N, C-alpha and C positions, 0 to 999 in steps of 0.2 A: 613872085613867089608866094607859095601857099602859108598860111597859119601855122606858126611851129616849125617849120622846115627850116629855119636859119639856125635853131637849136638842136635839130635832131629828133622831133617828135614824129612820129609815125602817125600816118592818119587812120583813125579807127572810125566807128559805124556813129548814126546819129544818136542823141540821148533817146530821143523817141524809139529807134530800134532796141536800145539797152533797157528802156522801160517794158516793152512789150514782150520781149524774151524773158526778163526776168519774172513778171507777172503772169506769164505762163508756167512758168517753173514753181512760182508760189500755190499755184490753182492746183498742183499736184498733192501740195503738203497740207493746205487748209481748205476743208470742203465749206466753211462759211464764207469764202470770197464770192462775190458776184460781181460783174462788171456791167454797166450801164453805158453805153455809146449812143452819140447824135448822128449817126449815118455816115461816120468817118473812119469807122474801124480800119480801114486799108489806110488811113495816114496817120492815125494814132497809135498805130501797130496792136490794138486789142483784139485784132482778127486773129493773133497767135492764141491768144486765150481762147476765141470763141471756135476755133477748129477742135482745139481738145475737150473742150466743155459746153458745148451748145445748149445744155439745160440750165447754165449757169450766166448765160451771156443774152443781154436784151438791148434790141437795136429798137429806139424810142422814134428814130427819124429825126429831122431838122425841127426839135422842139425842146429847147434846151431847159426851161423853166420844168417842164414834165420830168425832164431827165432828173434834175436835183430833187424834186419832190417826191419821185421814186424812191431815190437814194435814201432820203430822210425814213421812208417807210421801212426801207430795207433794215436799215439799221436800226430802228426801234423794234425789230423784230430779232435782233441777236446776229444778223449777217454783217459781212464789212462789204460796203458796196464802194467800187471803183468807179469813178465818174469821169468820161474822156471826152474831150473834143477839142477843137482848136482853142487855144487861151483866149482869143478876143471875143468868140462865139459863147464860152463857158461862163467867163466872169463879166462880161457885158450884158448880155442878153438875160442870163438868170441869176443876177444880183440880188435880187428881193428874196428869192428862193432859196439863195446860199444864206443869206442873213439869218431869215427866220428858221428854214427846216435844217441848217447844220450848224451855222455859229451860235445862234441865240441856244439851241437845245443843245450845244457841245456832243453833237452826232459824232459818230464813229466813222465819217464817211471820208474819202480819199479823192481828192479833187486833182484831177492831171490836165493840164494845159499845155497843148502841143502847139506846134509851128508858131510860137513866141518869138516876138522880136520883129526885126527888119530884114534878118538873114533868110526869111523865108523867099525873098527876092522876087520872082516874077507874078506872085500871087496878089501883090499889091495891097495897099493901106487898108482895105476893108477888112481883110484877114488875119493883118500883123497884129500881134497882141503887145503892145507897147505901155500899157497902163495896168496890166494884171497883176503884177506886185503889188503895186500900191493900194490897188483894190483889196487884194487877198490879206495885206498888212494892216489894212484898216479894220477888219473883222476882229473881235476880241476873241481871243482863244485859239485862234488859227495858226498852225505851225507853216512856214512858207520856205520852199526848197528850190535851188536852181543849180542842180550838180554842172560840173565842167565838161565831163567827157563820158565815155563809155563805162569805163569801170566803176567811175563814180555814182553815176546813173542808175547802174544796177545796184549798188549797196545803198544809195539812197530810195530805190523803190522798195527795197525789202524794209528798211529803216523805217518808211513812212506805214506798211503794212503792221509793223510791230507797235507801232507808236499808239497810244489808246486817245483818241480825240482828232478832230478836224484837221486835215492837212491839205495844202497846195503844193503840188508839184509841177515844175514848169520844166519843160523839155523842148527840144529845138528840131528843126527839118533837116539842117545839113551836116553832113559828116563833119566831125572835130578832131582835132589831133589827141592823142593819147597821153595826158598827163599823168596818169597813175598805170606805171607798167607793174607795180606789183598786187595791182587788183583794189587798192584803195582801202586797206585795211583798218586804216586810222580814221575812217568815218565814223563821226557821230553827230546825231543831231544836235545844233546848238553850238557847236564847237568848232572854230576855223581850224584850217590846216595850214601849217606855214611850211610853204616850199621852198623858201630860201630866206636866209637871216641876213639882216644887214643894219648899221646904224645911221645913215644918213638920211632914208625915205623910206616910207611902207606903201607899196602898191597892193590895195585891196581892190579882189574881182571877185566875179562868179559868171557860170556859163561859159561861154565862148571866149569870153574877155580874160579866162585867168590864162590860156596858152599866150596870147597877146602881152599879158602882163609879164610873164616868165622871157619874152623873147626882149621886152623892153628893158627888163633888168638886165640882160646879158648885154645890151649896147650901154647901159650906162655903167656898166662894170668895166667896160672897155675906156672909159674915162675916169676912172678910179672912184665911182659912185658906187656905194654898197647899199644894196636896196633888200630890205625885206618882203618878200610877197606872201601874200595872205589869201588862200580861196576861201572866200566867207560865203560857202554854199548855202548856209542856212541865214536867211535874210531876217526873220523871227522864230524864234527867240534870237537876237543877235548876241554873238560873244562877246560880251562886255569886256572880259577880263583881258582877251587879245587886242581890242580896241585901244583901251587904257595904256597897254604896253607899248602899242607902236606909237602912241601919242608922245609918252614919256620917254621912250628910249630912241625914237629915231626923230622926232621933231617935226616932220613934215608928212604929209599923207595925201596921196592919190587915190580916188575911188573910179572903178571901171565898170559899166554896166549895159546891158543894151535894153535900155528902158530910159523912158522919160525921165526928166529931171526931176520931177516933183514925185515923193513919195515912195522912191525905190530904196535901193542900197545906199546911195549917198546921203540919203535924207535921213536913214536910219542910223547910219554910221557917225553922221555929225551930230544928230541929237545924243546917241550915247556917249561920244567924246565930250560933249558939253556938260553932261550930266556927272561923268565919272572923274574927270581931270580939271584943273586949275590953269593948267597949261594954255597959252595962247600959241597954236601952230597953225602952219599955212596948211590951207586944203587946197585942192584942185579937183575937178569932175571930169570925168570923160563918159558923155552920155550922149543921148537924143537930142537933149535940150526940150524946149517947149514947141514941139512942130510933129506934123504927121510927115511921113516918108513916101516914096511913091513905088511904083512896080519899076523892077530891073533886075538885073543880074545881082546877085547877093553880095559879091565881092566889090563891085562899083559902088552899090549902096553904102556898105560900110565905109569905104572910102569917102564917099562925098557927104556922110553925116558925120565923119569924124569917130570912128569907132573902130581905130586900127592901132598897130603896135607903134606906129610914129605917133601917133596923138598921146598915148600914155607916157611915152618917152618926153614928148614937149612939156607934158603937163607936170612930169616929175622936176624936169629943168626949173620950169617957173616958181615951183613950191620951192625949191632948193634956192633959189635966187631970193625968195621971199624971207628965209630964215633970219 
């Protein structure tokens, strides 16, 4: 059974597709937007922008450091550059340039990392961005967003373009269930979206793990457990108010993400909770742990590395037993 099917979620497009289509729309509205890609426009979906605005699209080839340096120059001259490549190539290969040409200068550059997480499947570990959120969060002034589905990715893309300052938008390769049938009108940078209320435990997730959290909440409801579900699409700045409320009102937290355990959403939520509340509550984490994955079908990889609805469900049961 595919993700989201058990609770009636329809399959939508990949978040990379939503980004590409929304970026092309924004191009018609804002002449100052330019796009720079690392020879993977057919994968990042910047090809849609390129077809409509060939004079504002720049393919620098497989040279991610130059990609980012060019973006810094464009931003310094009043343009809004969108930099796109695979998350692993962008954040790992050009980190020094991002640090000095974007973050240090607080340039208005929009970094977009596609093919993030292990759900890219057969492409293998060399192309899996599994540390990208941690790297982005480590940079002062960087806003970091991980949308859950097609509608929220469209809104996130527009929000990133409206925001003044450096941003990192993480998008994925596989098609994902539609969580927001209403178009995600409530999306706001830095504010979690509560998808379900409950008093027993809070499930905090982002990316494709949001649909799984919704499924896990329904399974828990069948056992009489009332789950709060938060889509924490913005990892930085984290929604401190939502975290504090979850700790104080539900008393148990599960954080689910398609990322390494160090430096991602779980680490940010735990830090926020420790700073905002004196309550000692059980935390459980569903993530990749401290390991690289391997090449294989996406569904099989998610199951092998314990990134499934069942794993969120079991983590919630464990947290509840520790209350």
